[in-house]
C-alpha positions as CSV (number, residue, x, y, z in Angstrom):
1,M,-0.1,-0.4,0.0
2,T,1.5,3.4,-0.8
3,P,1.9,6.3,2.0
4,L,-1.1,8.1,-0.1
5,L,-3.5,5.4,0.3
6,L,-2.2,4.8,4.0
7,L,-2.8,8.6,4.6
8,H,-6.4,8.3,2.9
9,V,-7.4,5.8,5.4
10,F,-5.7,7.2,8.3
11,F,-7.7,10.8,7.8
12,V,-10.9,8.9,6.9
13,S,-10.3,6.7,10.4
14,V,-10.0,10.0,12.2
15,C,-13.2,11.1,11.2
16,A,-15.2,7.9,11.4
17,V,-13.4,6.1,14.5
18,S,-14.0,7.1,17.7
19,E,-11.4,4.4,19.1
20,V,-8.2,6.3,20.2
21,D,-6.0,3.0,20.0
22,D,-7.5,2.2,16.6
23,V,-6.7,5.7,15.4
24,K,-3.3,5.9,17.0
25,S,-2.4,2.5,15.3
26,R,-3.6,3.6,12.0
27,E,-1.4,6.8,12.4
28,H,1.7,4.7,13.4
29,L,1.1,3.0,10.5
30,F,1.3,5.9,8.3
31,L,4.0,7.2,9.5
32,N,6.2,4.0,9.0
33,S,5.5,4.7,5.3
34,L,7.1,7.7,5.8
35,G,10.5,6.5,7.5
36,L,9.4,7.7,10.4
37,S,9.2,5.6,13.8
38,G,6.6,8.0,15.2
39,K,5.8,11.2,15.5
40,P,8.3,13.6,16.2
41,K,8.5,15.6,19.6
42,P,10.7,18.7,19.0
43,G,11.9,20.3,22.2
44,G,11.4,24.0,22.5
45,G,14.4,25.3,21.5
46,R,13.5,24.9,17.7
47,R,16.4,26.4,15.3
48,R,15.9,28.6,12.6
49,V,15.0,27.1,9.2
50,P,18.4,27.5,7.2
51,S,17.8,29.4,3.9
52,T,19.2,26.8,1.8
53,L,16.4,24.5,3.0
54,W,13.7,27.0,2.2
55,R,15.1,27.8,-1.5
56,M,14.8,24.3,-2.1
57,F,11.4,23.4,-0.7
58,R,10.2,26.4,-2.5
59,R,12.1,25.5,-5.9
60,T,10.0,22.0,-5.4
61,E,6.6,23.8,-4.3
62,D,6.9,25.9,-7.3
63,G,7.2,23.2,-9.8
64,Q,10.9,24.8,-11.0
65,A,11.9,21.1,-10.8
66,A,9.2,19.4,-12.9
67,D,11.5,17.9,-15.1
68,G,14.5,16.7,-12.5
69,D,14.7,13.8,-10.6
70,P,13.5,14.0,-6.9
71,C,16.2,11.7,-6.0
72,T,18.9,13.7,-6.8
73,V,20.2,17.1,-4.7
74,S,21.0,19.1,-7.2
75,E,22.3,21.9,-4.7
76,Y,25.0,19.1,-3.8
77,G,25.4,17.1,-7.0
78,V,24.2,14.1,-4.9
79,R,21.8,11.4,-4.6
80,G,19.4,12.0,-2.0
81,N,15.7,12.4,-1.1
82,I,16.7,13.4,2.7
83,I,18.6,16.7,3.4
84,R,18.8,17.1,7.3
85,Y,20.8,20.1,9.1
86,V,22.2,18.0,12.2
87,Q,23.0,20.0,15.2
88,D,26.1,20.5,17.2
89,Q,25.6,19.1,20.7
90,G,29.1,19.8,21.8
91,R,29.9,21.8,24.4
92,L,33.1,24.5,25.2
93,V,36.2,22.7,26.5
94,S,38.3,25.8,27.5
95,G,37.8,29.6,26.8
96,W,39.9,32.9,26.4
97,S,40.7,34.0,30.3
98,S,42.9,36.9,31.2
99,D,46.0,34.6,31.5
100,C,45.4,32.5,27.9
101,L,44.3,35.2,25.2
102,S,44.3,32.4,23.0
103,C,43.0,29.1,24.0
104,L,39.7,28.7,23.1
105,E,38.6,24.9,22.2
106,K,35.4,23.5,21.6
107,Q,34.1,20.2,20.7
108,L,31.9,19.2,18.1
109,F,29.4,16.1,18.3
110,F,26.9,15.2,15.5
111,N,24.2,12.6,16.5
112,M,24.3,10.1,13.5
113,S,21.8,7.7,14.7
114,V,19.3,10.0,13.6
115,L,19.8,8.4,10.0
116,Q,17.8,5.0,10.1
117,P,20.3,2.1,9.1
118,V,18.3,1.7,5.7
119,E,19.6,5.1,4.3
120,Q,22.3,5.4,2.4
121,L,24.7,8.6,3.4
122,S,25.9,10.6,0.1
123,L,27.0,13.6,1.8
124,A,28.4,14.9,5.3
125,Q,29.2,18.8,4.9
126,L,30.6,20.7,7.8
127,E,29.9,24.1,7.7
128,L,31.3,26.6,10.2
129,K,30.7,30.2,10.6
130,F,32.9,32.6,12.7
131,Q,32.0,36.2,13.9
132,W,33.3,38.6,16.0
133,K,31.0,39.7,18.9
134,V,31.5,43.7,19.0
135,S,30.7,45.5,22.3
136,S,28.3,48.1,21.8
137,S,30.1,50.4,23.8
138,A,33.0,50.5,21.3
139,E,33.5,53.8,19.7
140,F,35.8,52.0,17.1
141,L,36.2,48.7,15.2
142,L,39.3,46.9,14.7
143,G,40.9,46.6,11.5
144,P,40.6,42.8,9.8
145,Q,42.3,40.2,12.2
146,A,43.3,36.5,11.5
147,L,41.9,33.3,13.3
148,S,44.0,30.4,12.8
149,V,41.4,27.2,12.5
150,S,42.3,23.9,13.2
151,L,40.0,21.0,13.2
152,Y,40.8,17.5,15.0
153,K,38.9,14.3,14.7
154,V,39.0,12.5,18.4
155,T,40.2,9.4,17.9
156,R,39.3,8.1,21.4
157,V,38.3,9.7,25.0
158,T,40.0,8.6,28.3
159,L,39.8,9.9,31.7
160,R,42.2,13.0,30.8
161,G,39.8,13.7,28.0
162,A,40.1,13.9,24.4
163,N,42.4,17.2,24.2
164,R,45.7,15.1,24.1
165,E,47.7,15.0,20.9
166,V,47.7,11.4,21.5
167,N,43.7,11.4,21.0
168,R,43.2,13.5,18.5
169,R,44.0,13.3,14.4
170,L,44.7,17.1,12.4
171,L,41.7,17.2,9.6
172,L,42.2,20.9,8.8
173,S,44.1,23.9,9.1
174,Q,43.4,27.0,7.9
175,S,43.8,30.8,8.7
176,V,40.3,33.0,8.3
177,Q,39.9,37.0,7.8
178,L,37.4,37.9,10.4
179,R,35.7,41.0,9.3
180,P,32.0,42.4,10.1
181,E,30.6,40.0,8.1
182,P,30.5,36.2,9.0
183,A,33.5,34.2,7.7
184,S,32.4,30.2,7.1
185,L,34.7,27.3,6.4
186,V,33.0,23.9,4.4
187,L,34.2,20.8,4.6
188,D,33.6,17.3,3.4
189,L,33.5,15.0,6.4
190,T,31.3,12.3,4.2
191,S,33.6,9.3,5.0
192,L,34.2,10.2,8.5
193,A,30.4,10.7,9.2
194,E,29.8,7.1,7.9
195,N,32.3,5.8,9.7
196,W,30.3,7.4,12.7
197,R,27.3,5.7,12.2
198,K,28.8,2.5,13.6
199,P,28.3,1.8,17.3
200,G,31.0,3.1,19.6
201,H,32.9,5.2,16.8
202,N,31.5,8.5,17.2
203,F,33.8,10.8,19.5
204,G,33.5,13.7,17.8
205,L,35.8,16.9,16.7
206,I,37.6,19.3,18.6
207,L,37.9,22.8,17.3
208,E,40.7,24.7,18.0
209,L,40.9,28.8,17.6
210,L,43.5,30.7,18.1
211,P,43.7,34.5,16.8
212,H,46.7,36.5,15.7
213,N,48.0,39.6,14.5
214,I,46.0,40.9,17.3
215,D,47.8,43.3,19.9
216,P,46.6,42.3,23.5
217,E,46.5,46.2,24.3
218,E,44.4,46.8,21.4
219,L,41.6,44.4,23.4
220,L,40.7,47.0,26.0
221,P,40.9,50.3,24.2
222,F,40.7,53.9,26.4
223,R,38.5,56.7,25.6
224,P,40.9,59.5,25.0
225,G,41.8,61.4,28.0
226,N,40.2,59.4,30.0
227,S,42.0,56.8,32.4
228,L,39.0,54.4,32.7
229,P,39.1,51.7,29.8
230,L,36.1,50.7,27.9
231,E,34.6,47.5,27.5
232,P,36.5,45.2,25.4
233,A,35.7,46.0,21.6
234,I,36.2,42.6,20.8
235,T,35.5,39.8,22.7
236,L,34.7,35.8,22.0
237,P,33.7,35.0,18.3
238,E,30.5,33.6,17.4
239,I,30.7,29.8,16.7
240,Q,28.1,28.5,14.8
241,A,28.2,24.8,13.2
242,S,26.4,22.3,11.5
243,L,26.2,19.1,9.7
244,V,24.4,18.9,6.2
245,A,23.8,14.8,5.8
246,V,22.2,14.3,2.4
247,S,20.7,10.6,2.3
248,L,18.9,8.1,0.1
249,N,16.2,6.1,1.4
250,P,16.0,3.7,-1.5
251,H,12.4,2.0,-0.8
252,Q,10.8,5.4,-1.1
253,C,12.9,6.8,-3.8
254,R,12.4,5.2,-7.6
255,S,13.7,8.3,-10.0
256,R,10.3,9.1,-10.9
257,R,9.7,12.6,-12.3
258,R,8.3,15.8,-10.1
259,R,4.9,16.7,-11.0
260,S,3.8,20.3,-12.0
261,A,1.0,21.7,-10.7
262,V,-2.2,19.8,-11.7
263,H,-5.7,21.4,-11.7
264,L,-8.3,19.1,-11.6
265,P,-11.5,19.5,-13.8
266,V,-14.6,19.8,-11.8
267,T,-17.3,17.6,-13.7
268,P,-20.5,16.2,-12.2
269,S,-19.6,12.5,-13.2
270,N,-20.0,9.2,-11.4
271,V,-17.1,8.2,-14.2
272,C,-13.7,6.6,-12.8
273,K,-11.3,9.8,-12.3
274,P,-9.6,12.0,-9.8
275,R,-11.4,13.9,-7.1
276,R,-10.2,16.5,-4.6
277,L,-8.9,15.7,-1.1
278,Y,-7.1,18.5,0.7
279,I,-5.3,17.2,3.6
280,D,-4.5,19.7,6.2
281,F,-2.2,18.8,8.9
282,K,-3.5,20.7,11.9
283,D,-6.4,18.7,11.7
284,V,-4.5,16.2,13.4
285,G,-2.3,17.9,15.3
286,W,0.4,17.5,13.4
287,Q,1.4,21.2,12.8
288,D,4.0,21.4,16.2
289,W,6.4,19.4,14.0
290,I,6.0,19.8,10.0
291,I,7.3,23.4,9.1
292,A,5.8,23.3,5.7
293,P,3.5,22.8,4.1
294,Q,0.7,23.3,5.9
295,G,-1.2,20.7,4.3
296,Y,-1.6,19.6,1.2
297,M,-4.0,18.6,-2.4
298,A,-3.6,14.9,-2.2
299,N,-6.9,14.0,-4.3
300,Y,-8.1,10.2,-4.5
301,C,-9.4,8.0,-7.1
302,H,-13.4,7.0,-7.4
303,G,-16.0,6.2,-9.9
304,E,-17.4,3.3,-12.2
305,C,-15.7,2.0,-15.3
306,P,-18.9,1.5,-17.4
307,F,-19.2,-0.7,-20.5
308,P,-17.6,-0.1,-23.1
309,L,-14.6,1.7,-21.4
310,S,-13.6,4.9,-23.3
311,E,-10.1,5.8,-23.7
312,S,-10.1,8.6,-21.3
313,L,-10.4,5.9,-18.6
314,N,-6.8,4.2,-19.4
315,G,-8.4,1.0,-19.3
316,T,-5.9,-1.9,-19.8
317,N,-6.7,-4.9,-21.9
318,H,-8.2,-7.1,-19.1
319,A,-10.4,-4.2,-18.0
320,I,-12.0,-3.9,-21.2
321,L,-12.6,-7.5,-20.8
322,Q,-13.9,-7.5,-17.5
323,T,-16.5,-5.0,-18.4
324,L,-17.6,-6.8,-21.2
325,V,-17.9,-9.8,-18.9
326,H,-19.6,-7.7,-16.1
327,S,-22.2,-6.4,-18.9
328,L,-23.2,-10.2,-19.5
329,D,-22.9,-11.1,-15.6
330,P,-23.2,-8.3,-13.2
331,H,-23.8,-10.3,-10.4
332,G,-20.6,-13.1,-10.8
333,T,-18.1,-10.9,-12.1
334,P,-17.5,-6.8,-10.7
335,Q,-16.6,-4.0,-12.4
336,P,-12.6,-2.8,-12.6
337,C,-11.3,-0.9,-10.1
338,C,-10.6,3.1,-10.0
339,V,-7.4,3.2,-8.8
340,P,-4.5,5.8,-9.4
341,I,-2.5,5.4,-12.2
342,R,0.1,8.3,-12.3
343,L,1.1,9.7,-8.6
344,S,3.6,12.7,-7.8
345,P,5.7,13.3,-5.2
346,I,5.6,16.3,-2.6
347,S,8.5,17.8,-0.5
348,M,8.1,18.2,3.8
349,L,10.2,20.3,6.1
350,Y,9.9,19.3,9.7
351,Y,11.8,19.2,13.1
352,D,12.9,15.7,14.4
353,N,13.3,14.6,17.9
354,N,16.5,16.1,18.2
355,D,15.2,19.6,17.0
356,N,17.3,19.3,13.5
357,V,15.6,20.7,10.6
358,V,14.8,18.2,7.7
359,L,13.9,18.3,4.2
360,R,12.8,15.3,3.1
361,H,11.1,14.5,-0.8
362,Y,8.0,11.5,-0.5
363,Q,7.0,10.1,-3.8
364,D,3.5,8.6,-4.7
365,M,1.7,11.5,-2.4
366,V,-0.3,13.2,-4.8
367,V,-2.8,11.3,-7.1
368,D,-2.5,13.4,-10.7
369,E,-4.5,10.4,-12.9
370,C,-7.0,7.6,-12.5
371,G,-7.7,4.4,-14.8
372,C,-9.8,1.3,-14.5
373,R,-7.6,-1.5,-13.6
């Protein structure tokens, strides 16, 4: 049974069945068909949807990808139907102090268990953004300053921690110019992230920041003619880290073409054809985890397959013969069934249980055409 048919059964059940357990079991069945073990329950601190995901979602909603492959993420040039922005769950290991102006280490940890075992990881891209925080009382900005960025893979964690050289391996060493606008670094960690999916292999990363070309006296500027120092003009850099994980669920991706907008005609007829069915996620309490869309036009097939079958009813040879036999023996042979023969996908933006933002493409969710089978 396709996700659309399961969805139709589920929503009909919500309206017609008063048994709570029965409704929950049907909801669970439908969520499983979407690759979800249960209804996500995001926490209160939801992150903002990255602009890249919004652009990708709107492109598919506007039908701009009608001739594209829904199983390929063109923005990254890889196969996939699930794009996650996995949040960093690491902690600050050591921060700057008056004794050490150049000691800042932060652990980065990305929970890869959010990927299901069936998913094939196509890309894991680390995105780092740095920006100086400038004090509001500062009367001037320092010129562009450099920041030495070192990224280490943690190979093991001991009682003494993961910051010892023997417990980590250098992945990246680069100098970044810090300006008023954010500076960013992008690093492909696909092979490393694939290894993180194995139990007991994910010890995370260590990010080390060493500012240089900065005169320590400039960190505490003095107002001319006044012996009292201002607040530091430059303080800790703001660090944003996320892991873009693109994966492919082979059971939900069969390389069908994405649809363009389909508008169903309104005709008072009992003949087999698509009928309008709008699914509103708010009606079943899913608005707390689905970001967009708020609902979608799913449609369904309904109507008779009378004899003789016209070409517009898209009947198979078997259906044509069955209608003939049905006309001769209506009690012994049923009419062919009115079923979907062309379906198309939709895209959904939602929060998972870890407050990660997920963009997922689902196939066979919209009935575009019906036929007699």
